[in-house]
N, C-alpha and C positions, 0 to 999 in steps of 0.2 A: 660194172666196176668203175668206178670215177677217175677220169681221165687225169694223167699229170704232165708236165712240160718238162725234158731235159732242156731244152732252149726254146724261144717263141716257135721256131719252126719246126720242132721235133717233137710230137704228140704222142703220148703210149697209154697203154694202162696202167694203173698205179702200182702193179706189181708186174713184173715179166717173168719167163719161165728158163731156168738155168737147164739146158739139156745135156751137158756134159757125161752126167752119171747115166745116161741111156745107153753108152758105148763101150766105159771102161771107167776103171778108178775107183769103183762102190762095188767091185762083185759082178756076177755074170749079167749077159744083157738078154734082153727078150725083145726084140723089134716089134712083135704084134703089140704086146703089151703097152710099148713107147707110142707107139701110134695111137692106140686108144687113148694115152694122156694127153698128146697133143689134141687130138680131137675135142677131150672133154676140159682143155685151157682154153681152146677156142669160145665154146659153150659159155665157161665163166667169164668170159670178157677178156683175157688177156690175150694180148696181141703183139707182143714182142719176146719173140724166141731166140736166146742166146747159144751159141754154138762156136767151134772154132776148128781151123782145118787140122789140129795137132791132136783133137779128138777122137781116138781109134786106132790110130790118125785117119783122117779123111771119114770113117764109117758114119760120123756124126753128121756132116754135112749131108754125106748121101741120102740118111735117114730123113734129114728134114726135107731134102730136094724130092723124096718120094712123097712124103706127105703133103708138100705143096701142089705137086702135080695131082694125086689123087684127090684131096680135099678141097683143093680151089679157093682156100681161106683167104682173107686178104689180113696176112699178119706183117709185122715187121720184122726182118731177119737182121741180127747182129752176130757178124762173125770175126774173126781174129787171124792174123799171120804173126810170123816172126820166131815161133818156139819150132827147132827143128828136132824130130827125134824119130826112133824106128821102132815099128810096130812091136809091142813087147818089151819095149825098154824105157825106163823112167828117166835116163841119161839123157840129156838135151844142150845143145848149144842155141845161140841167138843170131838170126840173121833179120837186118833191117834193110839191107843195102837196097837201089833203087831196083836193080835187076830183078830181086826176090821179090821186092812189093808187087811188081807189075805180073810176075810168073805165078804168085800165090794167089792174086788177085783173079788171075784165068781159071786156075783151078778151082776157087772156090766158085765163080758164077757156073762153072760147067757141071760141078756136083750138086751145086742147089738148083740147078734149071732156071735161073733168073738172069735178066739183063741187068740188073744193079742191084748192089748190095747197101741196104738200106743205111748201115752202120757199121763201117770198116775199122776195127782197133787195129793198135801195135799191140800185140800181147805181151811181149817183155821187150824193155828198152834196151839196146846195146850201147853201154855206156862209152866204149870205143870209137863210135861213130856220131858225126853231128847230128842232133836229132832234125835238122833243118834240112839235110839230104833226104831223110825219109818223108819228110812233110812236103815236099817239093816233088816227089813222086806221088803220093797220095793225092795232094792238089790235081795233078795232071790226071789222075783217075775220075777226080770230082769232074772237071772239065768236060771229060770224054762222056761222062754219063754213066760209068761203071760203079762208080760208089756216090751214095748218097751224102753221107755224112761222115767224118772221121773222130773216131775215139782214141783213148791211150790205156793202157792199164798199168797197175803199179809205179805209175810215174811221180817223181818229185815233185814239188810245187815249183822249182827254179826250172826244171826241164820242160814242164807243162806253159810255162811263161813263155819259153822261148818257141816251142812248137806254135802255139797261140799267134804269135807275131808272124807265124808265116803263112798259116791257114787256119780258120776257125776251128776249134775242137769242140764237138758237141757235147762229148761226155767222157768222163774218167771213170773206169771200171777198176776197183781195189775192193781187197775183202774188208768188210765193216760190219760190226756187231756188237754185242753187249761183252763179249769177251776180244774184241779186236778194234781197237778205237784209237787205234796213232793217227789215221788220216786227219783226225780233228784239229791235230796242232798246226799243220800247214796247208796241207793239201785241198781240205775242203774249203778253208777259208781262201785259198788261191782260185780253188774253182768259183765262188762266189763272185769274189772280186773280178772276175774275166766274163763271168755269165756262163760257165760251162755247168751242163749237169752231173750227176753223181748217179753212179749205179752200185749200190754194194753186191759182191758176192759172197758165197758161204754166209748169209744174213743169221742163219741159225747155226753158226758154229759148226759146220760140217753136219750137224744132227745133235751135236752135244747140248745143245740150248733147249732142245725138245724133252731132256729127261729121259730118252728112250733107250740110251746106249747106257748099259751096264758097267760098273766098276772094273769087269773083265775086259771090255772091249767086247768080245763076243763077235768079231768079224770076220765075213764070208772069206773064202780063199779069192785072193785078187782086190780085196779092197785095201787101200794105199793107206786108210787111216791108221792101221795096224803100225806103218812106220812112222808115222809122224810124231814130232817130241810131245805134242800137248796130249796124245792118247797114250803115253807109255804110263807104266804102272804109277810111278810117285806121283807125276803131274797130272794123272788120272784123279788121284786122290787129293792132290791139293786144290784143283777145281771143281771139286764136287760143292763147295759153298757158292759157287756161280750159281749152280743149277739150283740149290735150294732157295736162293734169291728171287729166281724167276719162277720158278714153282709156285711161292708163296705168293708173288703178285698176282699170277695166273689166279690163284684160289680167291684171293680177295676180289679179283672183277669178272670171274666167271667165266674163264677161256682156258685154252690150254698154254702152257709155257712156249710152244713155238708162236702162237700168236701173238704173245706178249711180246718176244722177239721180235719179230715183224713189225709191230704196232709201234713199239719204241723206234724203230727206223724210220718208218713213216712220218712219226711226229716230228722228226729234225728237219723237215722241210719240203715244200711241195717241188723242189729241183731233183728229190731223192727217189731212185725207181729199183728198189732191191729186185733182184732175179733168184728167189730160191729154187733150188733144184731137187727133182724127184722123178722118178720114174712108177711110181706107185698113184693110183687112182686118190686112194684114201689120205696121202700125206696131201695131194694138190688141192684136193677140195678143202682143207684144213687150212692149208697155206692162203687159199683165194679168200676164205672168210675173214683173214685176218685185215683185209682191205677195207672191210666195214667197222673196225673198231676204234675208237678213235680216244687213245691215251690221254687223260686230262694231265695238264702241265706238272702237277703235282706229284702224277704217278712217274712221269719222265725224270723230273729231277731226284726222286727217291731211288731209282735204276741210276740213275748217272753218278750218285753220292754212294750207291753201296757197291756198283763196280767201276772204279775208276780205269782210266787206261794204265796197263803196266800190271794191273791186278791178275791177270793168268799167267799160269804157269806154263813153261815150254814155249819154243819158239813155233811158228805158223807152219814151216816146212822142215824137210831135211836141207842138207848143206846144199844139194844137188838144186832142190826146189826154189832154193832163195835165190839164185840167179835170175840176175835182172829187176830186182824188188827195189823199189825206190829210188830209181835210177834217173 
C-alpha cells in the first residue's frame, strides 16, 4: 500500500484502520475475530490503527495492546482522550483539563503496553476551557517522550489555529465522506494553510455508502446507528439517492460502492488518510483494495456535483453525541 504523509514527519499507509467497532457501538464484539482482522490489516500494508480510551470504555485499547504484544507488528497507534463515559452508557462529558490529559495518557500507555503513543488526539474539545491549556499539557508529554504527535478531533478552524500556535498539530480527525462534507468549507483549508494532515473517520458513512444497509436498517442489538437521525425511516428514505449515485459510479468503473467512497476521499489530497472501521475480514480486504483505485478528476467532479455539502438528510449524531463538535 502506498505511503502518505500527514506531515513531512508522519508517514503512514494510505488507509488506516478504525478499531472502535471491535469493542462496541456496532453490535456484539468478538475478540478473536478482531485479532484476525488486525493481523490481516498488517499483511495488507495497513500500519495505522485508530482507537480511543472511551471505546469500551478501555476495552479497545486493551485489545490493541494484546495485539501489539502477541503480534509484535510495527504499526503506529493513534488513540484519544477527552470523552468521559461509563460502561454501557452513551451519555458523556468532556474533560480537557491538564490533569486529565496526563492521567489519561498514563492509562492509555499502560493499556496499550507501549512507552510512547504515536498520535494522541483530543477526542472532543471543551469550549469552556482554553485550548492553549490543553495543548501546553500535551506539549509537556511530547517533551517527556510519552507522546510522539498531537492531533485534534472535530475541531473548528479557529480553534485549530490557536492550538497550532502553542504546539504543532499533526492531524485533524473529523467525519468526512460523500455524505458528510462540511469540513471542506473551513476546516480542511485551515489544515492545508497550517500544514496539518487530515484523517477522515466514518469515510463510508457508517456503512451507508456501501449500499449494504437496507431501507429498514436491520441493525443488530447494541448498534447505535439505529438511534442516529440519518438512519431514521424518513431520513433513510431521503438519503437513498446518495447510495444510488455511488452505486452508479461503482458500476461504471467496475468496483464496489464502498471502494468508490474511499477512492473519492483519497483523490482529495495526499495529506488525507481515511480510517474505515471494520471487524470483518471481508470488508477489510475490500477497503484495502480501494487504495489502488485512482479515481479520475472527471469522476471526482461528477460525485462532487451530484452530492454537494448539505445534501444529506438528518444530523450526524443525536443531541448527546453532538457535544464538542466543531468546538
